[in-house]
N, C-alpha and C positions, 0 to 999 in steps of 0.2 A: 552415453554417460552423463550424469548430472554432477556438476561441481558441488563440493561439500557446502559452500556458502549458500547456494540456492536450495539445497536440501534442508539446511538449517532454517532458512527463511520460510520455506513451506511449512516446516514443523512448528516454528514458534512466532512467526510474523515479525521477527527482528532482523535487521540487516546491518551487521557489524555494530557500530555504536548507535544506530537509529532504532528508536522504540516509539510506539504510539504515545501520544500525549505530550511530547516534547514541544516546547515553545519554539517558534522560528529562530530566535536568537541562539538557542541551544543547538539547533540543527546546524546552523552556520558555524558555530564554535566547534562542533564535532567533525564536520566534513568539509567545511569551507563554503565560500559564497557560491550561489548558483550562477549559471550562465545567464539566466533570465528569470524574472518573476512576472507572472501574468495574473491580473485580477479578473475573476470570473464574472463576466457579463455586467460590469459596473458595480459589483457588490464586493467590497473588500473583505467580506467574511469568507470568501472562497478564493484562495490563492494557490497558484501552481508554481513550484520551484523546479526549474528544469536544469538538469545536469546531463552530460552525455550518457545515454542508455538508461537514465533514471529520471522519473518524474515523481515529485513529492506533493501531495495535496494537503493544504492547510485549511482547517475549518475553525470557525468561531465556536467556542465551547464554554459553558458555564454550568456549574452544578445546580444553581438555584434558578427556578423558572421566572426570572425577572427580565424586564426590558433591558436590552444591551446598553451599556454605557461607554462603549469604546472597544473596538475590535482588537487593537494591538496587544493589550494585556492578556487577552483570553483566546488568542488564536493558537491552535495546536496541530501537530502532525497527525493526520487522520487517514492518509492512504500512501502507500508506497507502490510504485509501478516500475518494473524493470522491462525495458523494451528490447526484444531479441530480434536480430536480423542477421542473416548470412552466417558464414563460417568464422568471421573475425571474432576474437574475444570481446566480451562486453567491456565497455569503457566506464568504469565506476571510480568514484573519488578514491584517492589513495588511502584515506582514513578508513574506508570500508574494507579494502583489500589491497595489499601491496603486490600481489601477483595477478596475472591475467585470469579472468574467469571465462571458462568455456561457454560460448553461447549455446543454449539448447535448441536453437532454431532449426537444426537438422534432425531433431528428435521428434518422432511422432508422439502425439498426446497419449496414445495407448501404451507406448513403450515407457514414457515418462511415468505413467501411473504404476506400471510394474516395478520400475527402478525405485520409485518412492516407497512402494509397499515393502520392498526388500529392506529398506532403511527405516521402517516403522512409521511411515506417513501414509495412512490409508485414505487417499483422496477419492472422493466419490465422483463418478462420471455423471454430470448433470445433463449434458447434451453432448453431441459429437464434437463440440468445440470448447467444452468447459469442464475442468476438474476443480473440485473445491475441497477444502479441509477446514472444518470449523474449530476455532480456538476459543479460549475463554475471552469473549469480548471482541473477537476479530474473525475474519475469514480470509484464508489464503486461496489464490486461484491460479491455475494454469490455463491460459486461453490459447486456443489453436487458430491457425489461419484457415483459409478455405480448403487447403489441401491436407489439413489434419496435423500440421507441424506446430510446435510450440512457438508462439508469437509474443507472448507476454507472461511474466510471472508477477503477481501482484498480491497485495493484501489491503483490506479496508477495515477500519475500526469504528465502532460506535461506543460511546462512553458507557460505563457501568449503568445498570438500571437506576433511573433517577437522574441520569446525566442529561445534557441539553446542548444540541446544536441549533444554531439559528442564523439568520441572515438579516441584512438591512431591509430587504424587501418583505420579510415575514418575521417580525419580531417574536411571534409565538413559537417559531422554530419547530424542531423535530424532537418530540418527547420520547425518551427511551424508558419504558416501564416494564416491570416484571422480568422474567427470564427471556422472553422473546423480543425480537426487534420489531419496532413498528414501522421502520423505514430502512431502505438500503442506501448505501453511499453511491 
């Protein structure tokens, strides 16, 4: 069985009050402060906000292809990852859900695919360890462990065509043009 919250997340890429493109301050206002913030490899344009069972990826974003003038004002929520393990319910911030969420860790990826299809989410089997569902501007994923059980439920976002991710190391960034993505998160 898949919890309704996870089905909705797979369907639309939103997790409770979290939606792609939110500023980190908005994320903290909506679900509370993270247990830990990690800066990616010395580049403050890549930050990870860690909560129990939840990892949020922040990326620098700007619509205009100009050199970055400070990450803080343009960092946004670009990925959401729910880590599944064991039979215990997922520990998610109360602002996301007030009731325990069943962990899908005891669910085989193939069974998850069938359950999601019954609920209108036709995830494609990309490999024996990966199911994907492409949304408008995002992709949701179910990732399996070595034994084929759900290990992670996640979603990644790239800005609308014409949007711009970049880092301190590469100020030219990742250009997203046309309908297709030129890079993956």
